[in-house]
N, C-alpha and C positions, 0 to 999 in steps of 0.2 A: 462433599465435604468443604469447608470455607479456608480453613486457617492453613498454613503453608505444613505444620507440624502433621495436619490430618492428609495433605496431599503426599507427605512421605512416607507417612505411613501405607498409602496405598501401592506408594513404589515400591515399599519393601515388602509386600502382604505376599508375594511370590514366594518367599522364603530364601530366591538366589542371594548371591553375593554380588551387592552394587559400591560403587568404588566411589568416592568422595566427590572426586570431579565430575564423575557421569549423574551425581544427585544433585550438584550444585548446577551444575548445566541447565538439567530439564525442571529446577526450582527456580531458576534465575536470580540465584543470590551464591556467596560465596564460599568457599569450603568452610571455614569458620563459621558462617550460619548454619551447614549442615550439622557441625558437631554443636551447636544450640540447641538445634530444633531434635536431634536426637535425646540431648538433655532432658525437655519437654516431655516426649515421649516417655523416657525413664522415669521421669516424674509420676507421670499416670500409668505408673507399673508397667506399662510395655515394654518386655524383655527384648531390647537390640542390640544384638554382640557387634563388638567392634573388632576389626582385625587389622592391626598395624600395616599398614602402606597398602592394605587391600582393600578396605572398605567396610561395610554395616551390609548386618542381614537381620532377620528374624530367626530363633530358634528352628521355627515351622514354617510353611506355607500358612495361610490364616485367609478363608474367602471372607470378607468384608461384606456385610448388610448393603444392599444396595434396595431402594424403592422400588424402582422399576424391576427389579428379579421376583421382590417379593408379591409385588402385582400379578407378575404372570403365575407364579405357583397358585396364589388365592382364584385366578380367575378359570386356571386346569379346573379346579375342583369346584368350581361353579360361585364364588364368591369375590366379588369387586371391592379392593380396599381403598382405591384411590383419592376420594374426597377427603378420607379423615386421616390417612397415613402418614408419619412421621417419622425420620430416621434420624435421631440423635448421636452426633460422635460422643459426646459425655454426658453424663448427669449424676446427682447424688443418686436417686431414684424414680425409675419411671412411674413406681406408684404415688409419690411423692407430688410429682413435677403435673402431674395429672391431677390428684387429689386439693393442691391447691390452687388452681384452675377453676373457672367458672364450669359448673356440668354443663354438657353439651345438651343441645334441644332432643328431645326424641324423635329418633329416625334418624341422628347425625352422630355416630360415634367416631369418638378419635381412639387410634390406633397407635403408641408410641413405643420405639424399639430403641437401645441404648444400645453403643458398640462398647463403651467402658461405663461402667456404674460406681460410683466412688461410695454410696453408700445404701448398697440392696437390702431388703429389708426380707425377712421372713414373719412366719405367727410368732406371737408373745415377745415382739420387739427383739429379734434373732436377725445377726446380719447375714447376710444371703453373699456367700465368697462365690466370685465368678472373676477368674482371673480372664484377662483380654484374650479374648478368640475361642474360650474354652467351654463357652453356653450360649445360651440365648435368653434374651431377658426383654421381656415385652409386659406394656399396659395397656390396658381397653377401658374408657370410659363410656360410661351408657346409662342413659336415661328412660326409667320406665315412666310412662304418662302417668299412670295409677300405679300407687305401690301394694306388688301381688300380697298374696295372704299370705304365701309359703316363701319367702322370702330366704327366711334363717337357712333353708337350701338350696340356695343357689349357688354356693359353693360347690356342693356335693354334685348337682349337674353339671357345672363346667367341667369336674374333673370326669366327667363322664366323657365330655366332648373331647375333651384332650385324648384321653387313653383312644377312646375309637378312633382318633384321627391317626394314631400312633401304629393301631392295628391297622389301618386302611393303608398305611406305609411300608408294613412290613413287618410290624414288631408283634406276634400274638402274645408274646408273655407277660405283656405289661398289665398290669393291675393297679387297685387305689385303695389307700389305707386312710381310713375316716380321720379327720375328715379333709386333709388336701393334702396329702402326698402322693405324689405319682410314683408307683416301685416298679421293679423289672425284678423276677427271682430274688424276691423278700429283703432288697436293696434298693436306694433310693435316688431316683434318676431325677426329680426335681419338685415343685411344691407351689402353690396356689397361695396368694394373698389377696383376700377380699375388704374394702374398705366401702361402708355404706355410709349415705347419707338419705333419710326418710321426713316426710312431710306425715303426719296422722291424714289419712282420707285422700291426699294429694301423690304429689309426683315420689320417687325416689330414685336415686343416682348410685351408681355404682362405679367403682374402679378396679377391676380384677388383673391382677397381675400374673404373671407366669415366669418362673425360673428352670431353666432344663440344662440339667449338666449334658454337654455335647462331647466334647473332645479334653477331660480333666488331664494338666501334667499331673506327676507324681506327690508335686509338694501340694497340690491342691488338695489331693484325696489326704493327706496327711493332715491337714487345716481343717478339713470338711469333718473328719474323724466320724462318731458315732451319733447320731441324733435321733431320739427315742427310739432305740434300741436299732436304727439302721445304720448302717455301712453304706457310703455313695458309690454310685453305679454310675457309666456313662452313655450315651447312645455310639457313641465309637465300639466299645465293646459289645453292646446289645447287638448291632444292626451287622457289624463286621464291616466286610468289603461294599458291602450294599448301603451302608447310611448317607443318606438323603443329603443335599447342601445345607446349608444355614440358611440359604434363602429360602432354598423350598420349605425346610421344616417352618421358618417363620410365617409364609405365606398360607400353608395348610392350615398350620395351627390357631392361626389366628382369624381364618375364615370360621374354621369348625365354633371356635369361640361366639363370634358374633352369631352365625345361626343360632346356637345354644340361646343366647341371651333373646333372639326373636322368638325361639319356641316358648321359652321360659315364661317369656313377656304374655303369651298364649293360653297357655295349658298348663302352666305350672310346674311345680316338680312331679307331678303325676306321670309325666310322659317320660321323665327320666327314671323313675324309683325301680322299675323293672329293671333297666338295664345297667342300672347300680348293682344291683345286689351278685351279678355275675362275676361283676370285676373287684370284690370286696376282698381284699387279699387277706383280711383276719377274720373273715364270718367260722365260727363254732370253733376259735381257737382262745386260749386262756388270755388272758389281756390285764394290764394294769394301768384303770385311770387316775392320772395325776393333778391334782389341782393345789399349787401352794404345797404347802407341808404334809398337807394329808392324801391320800390314796385308796381307791377300791381295787379288788383282783375281783375280776368273774370272768363270765366266758362272751364274746362277742357274737352276736347276734341279730347284727345288719344296721341300718337305720329305719326310723320310721317316718311317716307321711312329710312330717317338716324338717327330715334332716337329723334328727337327735338318736344319737347312738343307743342302742340299747344293750342291756349290760345284763346278764345272769349272775345273780349273785345270791347263794344259799335259797333256791327256790323262789326267790321272787324277780321281777323285772325292773332295772331302775334305767331313766333316760338320764342322757347329757349333752348339751350343748357345748358347743367349740369352745367360744370363748377364750378363758384360759386354762382351757382343759388340755392336757396332753396323753396321747395313748401310746402306750407301747406293749409288744410282744412277751410274753414271759416264758419260763419252759415248765413243762408238768404239762400231763395228758387233760383235755377238753373231756367236760363233761355231757 
């Protein structure tokens, strides 16, 4: 972290009370300058508490993201991120940051994490709420030398990689809700956002973003509310005392997605289809597919070979692609 407000955040990240005098000495500035830097952090929605004549502190300790720690975690699980890894203090959106940049050459992915996102994005233009220190937000830019025939199913394949990575860390109940939600016991842990650039018969580049709830404050849960019939959950609740560190999660998940992209390039969705089916949170359940003002009710029957949702409706099977479609569970017995 290069700016003084970023260095200040590093000093406060332990959650302990730090006097203004001590912070000023360690930063090499005046106490008035410390007060100004605290204001800069608050403008970025970092909750710094002030205690008159005593100092400043964060409401709770926060493990900040560090490239070296992320790399160690990835390497321990058989994957190096070093060449393409970047950790930003703040950005509008990691997906937009990479999507607006030139695509990386094949075999040279970029992995970008952000401590603060001002305009995180979900599917269908939704805002992704991720208060400081409460989640994990990152994106990966990847270029396929040739456009895979089953590219529309890539999001489902990446979902498999994320779910399997979380299970390998000790979270057996994690599942997937078509097309891009990561769920735990019927509630939403996170979501994926894919942006594609493809050329007919040529290369295809993708930016895959993951937002994951790690330790949500109560106000954030209220702000998230219910999306497509799912209430929010976080990894603190799911893992309990055994929750991995943010840096460990970052390294393992980024490594898993990169491995998935390599496998998808060589084998397509067929490799992931059989692994996706047992993770499907809504298989055999009554659901509603919503597109704009229209909706269709039926029973979810998984996904086909190119990632389309299969829906039983009045004795016939209909197929839906993600696009602007949303899927939500509805009450009632399944057929």
